[in-house]
Structure formats: C-alpha cells, structure tokens
C-alpha positions as CSV (number, residue, x, y, z in Angstrom):
1,M,-0.4,-0.1,-0.4
2,Q,3.1,2.2,1.0
3,R,4.5,1.8,-2.4
4,F,1.1,2.6,-4.3
5,F,0.8,5.8,-2.7
6,S,4.6,6.9,-3.3
7,I,4.1,6.1,-6.8
8,G,0.5,8.1,-6.7
9,I,2.8,10.9,-5.6
10,V,5.5,10.9,-7.7
11,I,3.1,10.7,-10.8
12,F,0.9,13.8,-9.4
13,I,3.8,15.7,-9.0
14,L,4.9,15.1,-12.7
15,F,0.9,15.9,-13.8
16,L,1.4,19.0,-12.1
17,V,4.6,20.0,-14.1
18,D,3.1,19.1,-17.0
19,F,0.2,20.9,-16.6
20,Y,2.1,23.9,-16.2
21,V,3.9,23.5,-19.2
22,F,1.1,23.0,-21.1
23,Q,-0.1,26.4,-20.4
24,A,3.5,28.1,-22.0
25,I,2.8,25.1,-25.1
26,K,-1.1,26.7,-25.2
27,T,0.4,30.0,-25.2
28,V,3.1,29.8,-27.6
29,S,0.8,27.7,-30.4
30,Q,-2.5,29.9,-29.9
31,N,-1.9,31.2,-33.5
32,L,-1.5,27.6,-35.2
33,S,-4.6,25.4,-36.7
34,A,-6.6,24.2,-34.4
35,S,-5.4,20.7,-36.4
36,T,-1.4,21.6,-35.4
37,Q,-2.6,22.5,-32.0
38,R,-4.4,19.2,-31.6
39,I,-1.5,17.2,-32.6
40,I,0.9,18.9,-30.2
41,Y,-1.3,18.7,-27.0
42,I,-2.0,15.2,-28.0
43,L,2.2,14.7,-28.1
44,H,2.4,16.5,-25.0
45,W,0.2,14.1,-23.0
46,A,1.1,11.1,-24.4
47,I,5.0,11.9,-23.7
48,F,3.6,12.3,-19.9
49,A,1.3,9.1,-20.1
50,I,4.7,7.2,-21.3
51,T,6.8,8.8,-18.4
52,A,4.2,7.9,-15.5
53,G,3.7,4.2,-17.2
54,T,7.6,3.9,-17.5
55,F,8.3,5.3,-13.9
56,A,5.2,3.0,-12.4
57,L,6.5,0.1,-14.3
58,A,9.9,0.6,-13.4
59,S,8.9,0.7,-9.8
60,F,7.3,-2.8,-9.3
61,T,9.9,-4.5,-11.3
62,R,12.8,-2.7,-9.3
63,G,16.0,-5.2,-9.3
64,T,15.2,-6.6,-12.7
65,P,18.8,-5.8,-14.9
66,P,18.0,-3.0,-17.2
67,D,18.7,-3.6,-21.0
68,A,19.5,-1.4,-23.7
69,F,15.8,0.2,-24.6
70,K,15.1,0.6,-20.8
71,T,17.9,2.4,-20.2
72,Y,17.7,4.8,-23.2
73,L,14.0,5.5,-22.8
74,A,14.7,6.0,-19.0
75,S,17.1,8.6,-19.5
76,T,15.2,9.9,-22.6
77,L,12.3,10.6,-20.6
78,F,14.3,12.0,-17.8
79,I,16.0,14.3,-20.0
80,I,12.5,15.6,-21.4
81,F,11.3,16.0,-17.6
82,A,14.6,18.2,-16.9
83,S,13.8,20.3,-19.7
84,K,10.3,20.9,-18.9
85,L,11.7,22.4,-15.4
86,V,13.7,25.0,-17.5
87,V,10.4,26.1,-18.6
88,V,8.8,26.1,-15.3
89,L,11.3,29.0,-14.1
90,F,10.3,31.0,-16.8
91,L,6.4,30.6,-15.9
92,F,7.1,31.3,-12.7
93,V,8.3,34.7,-13.8
94,D,5.9,35.0,-15.9
95,D,3.5,35.3,-12.9
96,A,5.2,36.7,-10.7
97,L,5.1,39.7,-13.2
98,R,1.2,39.1,-13.8
99,L,0.3,39.1,-9.9
100,G,2.5,42.7,-9.7
101,K,0.5,44.1,-12.8
102,L,-2.6,42.6,-10.9
103,V,-2.0,44.4,-7.3
104,F,-0.9,47.0,-9.5
105,N,-4.2,47.6,-10.9
106,N,-6.3,47.1,-7.8
107,V,-4.2,49.6,-5.8
108,N,-4.4,52.2,-8.4
109,S,-8.5,51.2,-8.3
110,G,-8.7,50.1,-11.6
111,E,-7.4,53.1,-13.6
112,T,-5.4,50.7,-15.7
113,T,-6.4,47.7,-17.4
114,F,-5.2,44.4,-15.8
115,D,-3.8,41.7,-19.0
116,P,-4.1,38.3,-17.3
117,S,-3.0,36.9,-20.6
118,R,0.8,34.8,-20.2
119,S,2.9,36.8,-21.9
120,K,4.0,35.1,-25.1
121,F,7.6,36.2,-24.9
122,L,8.6,34.4,-22.0
123,N,6.7,31.4,-22.8
124,Q,8.2,31.4,-25.9
125,M,12.2,31.9,-24.3
126,G,11.3,29.5,-21.5
127,L,11.0,26.8,-24.4
128,L,14.0,28.0,-26.2
129,V,16.2,28.2,-23.5
130,A,14.7,24.5,-22.2
131,A,16.0,23.4,-26.0
132,V,19.6,24.2,-25.4
133,P,19.9,21.2,-22.0
134,F,17.6,18.9,-24.0
135,S,19.7,19.1,-27.2
136,A,22.7,18.5,-25.0
137,F,21.9,15.5,-23.3
138,I,20.4,14.0,-26.1
139,Y,23.8,14.3,-28.1
140,G,25.3,13.2,-25.3
141,M,24.1,9.9,-25.6
142,V,24.3,10.0,-29.0
143,K,27.8,10.8,-29.4
144,G,29.7,12.2,-26.2
145,A,29.2,8.4,-24.4
146,Y,32.2,7.1,-26.8
147,D,34.1,10.5,-27.6
148,Y,37.2,8.9,-26.0
149,R,39.5,11.5,-25.3
150,V,43.3,11.5,-24.7
151,K,44.7,14.2,-22.4
152,R,48.4,14.3,-22.0
153,I,50.0,16.2,-18.5
154,T,53.2,16.8,-17.6
155,L,54.0,16.5,-14.2
156,R,57.6,17.7,-12.4
157,F,59.3,16.5,-9.3
158,P,62.4,17.4,-7.6
159,N,62.5,14.1,-6.2
160,L,62.1,12.1,-9.1
161,P,64.9,9.4,-9.9
162,A,66.4,10.2,-13.3
163,A,65.9,7.1,-14.4
164,F,62.6,7.8,-14.2
165,E,62.9,11.2,-16.6
166,G,60.1,10.6,-19.1
167,F,58.7,8.0,-17.8
168,K,55.1,7.9,-19.0
169,M,52.1,6.5,-17.3
170,L,48.7,6.1,-18.5
171,Q,45.4,6.1,-16.2
172,I,41.7,5.2,-16.8
173,S,39.4,4.5,-14.2
174,D,35.4,4.2,-13.9
175,M,34.6,1.8,-17.1
176,H,31.1,0.7,-15.7
177,T,31.3,-2.4,-18.2
178,G,27.7,-3.1,-17.3
179,S,26.4,0.0,-19.2
180,F,28.1,-1.2,-22.3
181,T,25.4,-2.4,-24.6
182,S,28.1,-3.6,-27.4
183,T,31.8,-4.7,-27.1
184,E,32.8,-2.3,-30.4
185,P,33.2,0.8,-28.1
186,L,36.0,-0.7,-25.7
187,K,37.6,-2.0,-28.3
188,E,38.6,1.7,-29.7
189,A,39.2,2.7,-26.1
190,V,42.2,0.1,-25.8
191,R,43.1,1.0,-29.4
192,L,43.8,4.5,-28.0
193,I,45.3,2.6,-25.1
194,N,48.4,1.0,-26.6
195,K,48.8,3.6,-29.3
196,Q,50.1,5.8,-26.3
197,E,52.8,3.1,-25.4
198,A,52.8,3.8,-21.6
199,D,55.4,2.5,-19.2
200,L,52.7,1.7,-16.6
201,V,48.6,2.0,-17.1
202,F,46.7,2.3,-13.7
203,F,42.8,1.7,-13.8
204,T,41.5,3.4,-10.7
205,G,38.3,1.3,-10.0
206,D,34.4,1.1,-10.8
207,L,34.9,-1.7,-13.3
208,V,31.7,-2.9,-13.0
209,N,28.4,-1.5,-12.2
210,N,27.3,-4.6,-9.5
211,V,28.4,-7.6,-10.6
212,A,31.7,-9.7,-11.8
213,T,29.2,-11.3,-14.8
214,E,29.5,-7.7,-16.3
215,L,33.1,-7.7,-17.1
216,M,32.6,-11.1,-18.9
217,P,32.0,-9.9,-22.5
218,H,34.8,-7.5,-22.4
219,V,37.6,-9.6,-20.6
220,D,39.2,-10.6,-24.6
221,T,39.3,-6.7,-25.1
222,L,40.7,-5.9,-22.2
223,K,43.3,-8.4,-21.9
224,E,44.8,-6.9,-25.0
225,I,45.9,-3.7,-22.9
226,R,49.4,-3.4,-23.2
227,A,52.3,-1.1,-21.0
228,K,55.9,-1.8,-20.9
229,Q,56.3,-2.4,-17.0
230,G,52.5,-3.8,-16.0
231,V,49.2,-2.8,-15.8
232,F,47.7,-2.2,-12.2
233,S,44.6,-1.7,-10.9
234,V,42.5,-0.9,-7.8
235,L,38.9,-1.2,-6.5
236,G,36.0,1.0,-6.5
237,N,32.9,1.4,-4.7
238,H,31.0,-0.2,-7.3
239,D,33.1,-3.1,-7.4
240,Y,32.1,-4.7,-4.0
241,G,28.6,-5.3,-4.9
242,D,27.2,-3.1,-2.3
243,Y,24.4,-1.9,-4.4
244,V,22.9,-4.8,-5.1
245,S,21.0,-7.8,-2.8
246,W,22.4,-10.7,-2.5
247,E,21.2,-13.9,-1.3
248,S,24.1,-14.8,0.9
249,R,27.1,-13.1,2.1
250,E,29.0,-16.2,0.9
251,A,27.8,-15.2,-2.6
252,K,28.3,-11.7,-2.7
253,T,32.1,-12.6,-1.2
254,Q,32.2,-15.1,-4.5
255,N,31.2,-12.1,-6.7
256,L,34.2,-9.8,-5.7
257,Q,37.0,-12.6,-5.7
258,T,35.2,-13.5,-9.2
259,L,36.0,-10.0,-10.5
260,V,39.8,-9.8,-8.8
261,D,40.4,-13.2,-10.5
262,T,39.0,-12.4,-13.8
263,Q,41.4,-9.1,-14.1
264,R,44.3,-11.0,-12.6
265,R,43.5,-13.5,-16.0
266,M,43.4,-10.6,-18.0
267,G,47.3,-9.9,-17.1
268,W,46.4,-6.9,-14.2
269,D,47.9,-6.6,-11.0
270,V,45.1,-5.7,-8.5
271,L,46.3,-4.1,-5.8
272,L,44.6,-4.9,-2.4
273,N,46.2,-2.5,0.2
274,E,49.2,-3.5,-1.3
275,N,52.4,-1.8,-3.3
276,R,54.9,-2.8,-5.9
277,R,58.3,-1.8,-6.9
278,I,59.3,-0.3,-10.1
279,E,62.6,-0.8,-11.2
280,K,64.7,0.9,-13.9
281,D,68.6,1.5,-14.6
282,G,69.2,0.8,-10.7
283,E,66.8,3.4,-9.6
284,H,63.2,2.4,-8.4
285,I,59.9,4.2,-7.2
286,S,57.0,2.5,-5.9
287,I,53.5,2.0,-6.9
288,L,50.6,2.0,-3.8
289,G,47.2,1.0,-4.4
290,V,44.4,1.0,-1.8
291,E,40.7,-0.4,-1.4
292,N,37.8,2.1,-1.9
293,W,37.9,4.6,0.9
294,G,35.6,7.4,1.0
295,N,35.4,10.0,3.3
296,R,31.6,11.2,2.9
297,A,28.6,9.4,4.1
298,G,27.3,6.0,3.0
299,F,30.9,4.9,1.3
300,P,32.6,2.1,3.3
301,K,36.4,2.3,4.5
302,Y,37.6,-0.8,2.7
303,G,41.1,0.5,2.3
304,D,43.9,0.2,4.6
305,L,46.8,3.0,3.6
306,S,49.0,2.0,6.4
307,K,49.1,-1.7,4.5
308,A,49.7,-0.2,1.6
309,Y,52.6,2.2,2.7
310,S,54.2,-0.4,4.7
311,G,57.7,-1.6,2.4
312,A,57.6,1.6,0.5
313,E,58.6,4.0,3.6
314,S,62.1,4.7,1.5
315,S,60.9,4.5,-1.7
316,P,62.0,8.3,-3.3
317,F,59.0,8.3,-5.1
318,K,55.3,7.2,-4.8
319,V,52.2,7.0,-6.7
320,L,49.1,6.1,-5.4
321,L,45.9,4.7,-6.8
322,S,42.9,5.2,-4.8
323,H,39.7,5.6,-6.4
324,D,37.6,7.9,-4.6
325,P,39.4,11.5,-4.3
326,S,37.9,12.5,-0.7
327,H,40.6,10.1,0.2
328,W,43.7,13.2,-0.5
329,D,41.8,15.0,2.4
330,G,40.3,12.5,4.7
331,E,43.9,11.1,5.2
332,I,46.1,11.2,2.5
333,N,47.6,14.6,2.5
334,Q,47.2,14.4,6.9
335,K,49.1,11.7,7.4
336,Y,51.6,10.9,4.6
337,D,53.1,14.1,3.1
338,D,55.5,12.2,1.0
339,I,52.7,10.4,-1.2
340,D,54.0,12.5,-4.5
341,L,50.5,11.6,-6.5
342,T,47.1,10.1,-6.0
343,L,44.9,8.9,-9.0
344,S,41.5,8.9,-8.7
345,G,38.4,8.7,-10.3
346,H,35.0,8.0,-8.9
347,T,33.2,11.6,-9.7
348,H,33.1,11.3,-13.4
349,G,32.5,15.2,-13.8
350,M,29.0,13.9,-13.2
351,Q,28.8,13.4,-16.4
352,F,27.5,16.6,-17.2
353,G,28.8,20.6,-17.3
354,V,30.6,23.2,-18.7
355,N,34.2,22.2,-19.8
356,I,36.3,24.8,-21.8
357,P,39.4,27.0,-21.6
358,G,38.9,29.2,-18.7
359,L,35.5,27.6,-17.2
360,K,35.0,23.8,-15.5
361,W,31.8,23.6,-13.8
362,S,29.5,20.9,-12.7
363,P,26.7,20.1,-9.9
364,V,29.3,17.6,-8.8
365,Q,31.7,20.3,-7.0
366,Y,28.9,21.1,-4.9
367,V,29.7,17.5,-3.2
368,Y,33.3,16.9,-3.9
369,E,36.3,19.6,-3.1
370,Q,38.4,17.9,-5.9
371,W,36.5,16.1,-8.6
372,A,37.7,16.7,-12.0
373,G,41.7,17.5,-13.3
374,L,44.7,18.2,-11.7
375,Y,45.2,19.7,-7.9
376,K,48.7,20.4,-6.0
377,R,49.2,21.4,-2.3
378,G,52.4,21.8,-1.1
379,R,54.6,18.7,-2.5
380,Q,51.6,16.5,-3.2
381,H,49.5,16.0,-6.8
382,L,46.3,15.1,-6.7
383,Y,44.8,14.2,-10.5
384,V,41.0,13.0,-10.6
385,N,40.2,11.6,-14.2
386,T,36.4,12.0,-15.0
387,G,36.2,8.0,-16.6
388,L,36.3,5.8,-19.3
389,G,32.2,4.8,-19.0
390,F,28.9,6.0,-17.9
391,I,26.5,4.8,-15.1
392,G,23.1,6.4,-15.3
393,Y,22.8,8.5,-17.9
394,P,24.1,7.0,-21.0
395,G,26.0,9.4,-22.2
396,R,28.0,12.7,-21.4
397,V,28.1,16.3,-22.0
398,G,31.1,18.2,-21.6
399,F,33.2,15.9,-19.4
400,L,34.0,13.0,-22.1
401,P,35.5,9.7,-21.8
402,E,39.3,10.1,-20.8
403,I,42.6,8.6,-20.9
404,T,45.0,10.3,-19.2
405,V,48.8,10.4,-19.9
406,F,51.2,11.8,-16.9
407,E,54.9,12.1,-18.6
408,L,57.0,12.7,-15.4
409,R,60.0,15.2,-15.3
410,R,62.5,16.2,-12.7
411,A,61.9,19.7,-11.8
C-alpha cells in the first residue's frame, strides 16, 4: 500500500509539472491551426503518459537488470522532464509579473486595465532555453558517451629518480562495463590506450556497476591493454556489489573474488592495500594501491593505506592509486605527506557540465572539493580522472570519456 501511495505522489507531481508547462505550450501555439494545436497537445500528454507508465513499471520491477532499450528510454524521458523544469522557471517569472500587474491595478483603483494573459515572449524564451539542455543531453547519448579523449599532462618533481625522466604513466578509471551494450566502444578505447605506448597503465576502480559477470563480455578486449612495465588496478565502490541484494554473504564474497581473479587473468595486477616496486636502470619508484576509501557518508572505508604504505617508506617517489578523491583530504595529505602523486576517479565529472578553457563547472563540485583534473597542495599532487564509461545516464556532456597520459619530469 505504501508503494502505491509513493508512486501516486510522484505521478501527481509529474502531472502538475506537465500541466504547468502545458500553459506555455498553449500560449506559444495559439496562432497555429486547430489541427496543429491538437497534434501538439496529444504529443505533450502522450509523453506524460509514457513517463508515468514507465516510472510505475520500473517501481514494480525494481531489481530487474535494465537492457539497452529501458536505459535509453528512461534517460530520454528524464531529459524531457528536466527540460520542462527549465520552462517552469520562466512560467514562475511570468506569473510573478502577472501578479504584480494585478496588485498594481488594484492599488490604482482599476485606473489601468489588467491583462491576465501570459507573456508570449517569456513562454517562447522558456521553451527555447529548455531546448539547449535537451539537445545537449541527447547529443551526449548519441555522441558523447564514446567520444574518447586523450589528455596529456607533464608533471615535474624534484625527487623523481633520474632514471625515470620522461617516464610515461597512463590512467583510466570508472569503466562500468555493465553499462555497455556492445563490445565495440571499448575496443576503440583499448586501441587508443595502446597507441600511447605507456610504461605503466593504471585503472583506478569501478570496473563494473554491480556484479562480476558484467565484465565477462569485455575480457578478451581488456586483456589486450599493453604497458611496458605492467597494468595495475584498484577497486572502486561499485566493484564490491554493495548496491544489489545477495542471497548470502558468501555469494557476495564470491562475486568480488571472481572480479579480482578475472582481472588477474587479464594480466592486471590488482593492488589490495599493497605496493609494488618499479625498477629502472638501478633506481626505483613505488606504486601503492588501496581498496575503496571514501570520506563521505555512505561510502565504506575498505582501504587500509597503512598496509599499502608498509615496505615503501624509503622509496624516493610514490604514486598512490585510490578510487575516491575524498581520500586525499580525508587521510592522505594529513598522514602521508611523502606520497607524491595520487590518482583517483569516482566522480565522472557527473557526466555533465561545462568544460572549456577558462571555465570548468559541474554540479558534482558542490559535493566533492576535488572532482576533475589536477590539484596540488605543497609537494603533493592529486589527479581526478573523469572516467572512461558511464552509469545511469548513458552519455556525457562536457566531461567526455578520458584517457590520461602523464609524463614525469625532474623539476
């Protein structure tokens, strides 16, 4: 009964938004022919009916893995609804002006005539402005999701061993293989990765959405990733299977073990609170990897940095792989000030924002202080990769799928 009530409340809210937006549609289309108006009205309410029906169906089939059609349908309907909220803002402004005119008319004892009709200009502007995010999100699904970009960053450190001058490290993150409906996009990503001829390749977590079986169609593709001195990975919050129900604790544990074992069969060295020594011409650096450690509520602290750090204390240069960037402020730069470079992912740049020279913005910045790109504090550096895949919304706007190549130089 509670579920029916909750579904009813949501559908009622959807109806109120659509009814409000319908006022703008009527205002803008008032000069069109009656048959054209009828088609527009039917289309508007048909979309509402599909949205309400899809929401109700999804609520009663929760837990069923979504297929490509369901994912894209739900995302398209959500984009339409979000765009309608933009129209609502303009309608609020229009109503405020109409209310002001009414009050002014009454104060002046009706000396002026009050026009109760809506402003066609404001309604047109609302629909026009709403078309911008709508178009951007649709384009993000059609093109942005697989528009892989290689970013090149040169980092300088005074303590970098001379043998590692020009050393090339490549980072990918947040693949979310369960979101891919085809194996072809990741084949292109692997081609671009191998083209960089990196010395080391790092994967910083969230290989799947929920379960290890999501990885299986992509094993043959991902095992082709090549690096001169190895491919290393760590676990992200989605890799533990925390967001689905399991028949037993043992089943959940086995799922994680399967994910780890599969990566190892792919030739990836999974670092579970461990470190590795990378040698070159008689000198060395250390690669540390921790399990997921989030400094925000709701994210378990599986990672143990003290274990990952043990044995690497005397290393002249240290790189840490830690999925969640909140780990940097939560522990790393408070207790381990000799970790030179931390590589993280997790945020995706929220898969939406403005990312142009001189302006970087996304709603995720109000949740995470470090959320995309390079950060520096004292001698320590943090880089947050915005991810190679996607989850939820099957697209990307502004923050495109990223392959990051770091070239190390001595300062």
